[in-house]
C-alpha positions, -999 to 999 in steps of 0.1 A, spaced: -845 45 611 -816 62 630 -781 63 616 -770 43 647 -794 15 639 -784 15 602 -747 12 612 -755 -16 636 -774 -35 609 -746 -30 584 -722 -43 610 -742 -76 611 -747 -78 573 -710 -76 564 -699 -107 583 -731 -125 572 -723 -119 535 -687 -131 541 -701 -163 557 -725 -168 528 -697 -165 502 -677 -190 521 -706 -215 523 -711 -211 485 -675 -218 479 -676 -249 501 -706 -263 482 -688 -259 449 -707 -229 436 -688 -214 406 -687 -176 407 -689 -159 373 -664 -132 383 -644 -144 414 -626 -110 418 -660 -92 421 -676 -115 446 -667 -97 478 -638 -72 471 -643 -49 500 -646 -11 501 -631 9 472 -602 33 481 -622 60 462 -655 55 479 -656 88 497 -646 107 465 -674 88 446 -700 97 472 -689 134 472 -691 135 434 -727 122 434 -737 145 461 -722 175 445 -739 168 411 -772 154 422 -779 154 459 -776 132 491 -768 95 487 -791 74 509 -773 68 542 -778 30 542 -763 27 507 -734 50 516 -727 31 548 -727 -2 528 -703 12 502 -680 25 530 -679 -6 552 -687 -35 528 -681 -22 493 -699 -44 468 -710 -80 463 -716 -101 433 -729 -137 437 -736 -143 400 -725 -178 389 -738 -213 388 -737 -248 402 -740 -278 379 -762 -297 403 -786 -269 414 -817 -271 393 -853 -259 391 -848 -221 391 -844 -204 357 -839 -169 372 -823 -173 406 -815 -135 409 -782 -138 428 -775 -109 451 -754 -82 435 -748 -47 449 -729 -24 426 -700 -3 438 -698 34 443 -676 37 412 -703 21 391 -728 47 404 -703 74 393 -701 57 359 -739 59 356 -736 96 367 -712 103 339 -736 88 314 -765 108 329 -745 141 327 -735 134 291 -771 129 281 -789 150 308 -810 172 285 -824 142 266 -830 122 297 -848 151 315 -870 155 284 -883 120 291 -883 125 329 -855 99 333 -837 114 363 -805 101 378 -809 68 397 -782 50 416 -778 15 401 -780 -14 426 -778 -43 402 -790 -57 369 -825 -73 370 -830 -110 373 -831 -115 335 -800 -96 327 -781 -116 353 -788 -146 332 -778 -128 299 -815 -125 288 -829 -91 278 -849 -78 307 -862 -46 323 -848 -17 342 -819 -23 366 -826 -23 403 -820 12 417 -825 38 444 -836 74 441 -811 102 445 -813 127 461 -822 105 490 -859 102 499 -851 81 530 -820 70 549 -830 34 541 -847 37 507 -870 14 488 -853 -4 459 -870 6 428 -879 -18 399 -874 -48 421 -905 -70 428 -902 -74 466 -908 -37 472 -885 -35 503 -859 -11 516 -823 -16 508 -814 -31 542 -845 -54 541 -835 -65 506 -801 -75 520 -817 -94 548 -841 -111 525 -813 -122 502 -794 -137 531 -825 -156 543 -828 -170 507 -791 -181 506 -782 -152 484 -807 -159 456 -838 -138 456 -855 -157 428 -858 -189 447 -890 -178 464 -907 -181 430 -895 -216 422 -910 -241 447 -896 -271 428 -859 -261 430 -832 -283 446 -810 -254 457 -797 -260 493 -813 -230 510 -812 -248 543 -774 -249 541 -770 -214 527 -796 -193 545 -784 -168 571 -808 -149 594 -793 -119 612 -794 -119 649 -808 -87 663 
């Protein structure tokens, strides 16, 4: 996928996420961390990207574009009336500074990690269990150095690229676990957003 196409898709995803956040607020959804819901790009984003690239290698273009233009998003929370899905897997995309924090941990323990072939991975979000404060598996991540401009998200069951993951989340009202819970009463029809091409 060309950088122009990725930029165009990011331009559609940003307003769609903002619209989704507003719909959730209107329906009485209670965000776990209101300040982290949709804070916008960090002032240090370019410094963070340069740091990762100088230590490890190229950050995937789609993720870098997301960080620069959208920033991060965290839809973790709850609604007292929405039932039938134990692990809704709310959309969460970590910030560039969180990727640098993981980089610092990797560098501090590089020798031990490399002994077990645990290379640096850019964190995307906790897995669906950890988002519900239950011990789970590996956090969702993308490979670095970049293997593609729009990389597959590792350790996430849908096996889709980063941009397709965002689109899928929007189509499910921000909750990727709802596709595994057919008996839920979550108002997907009121929340779902499909991007116009």
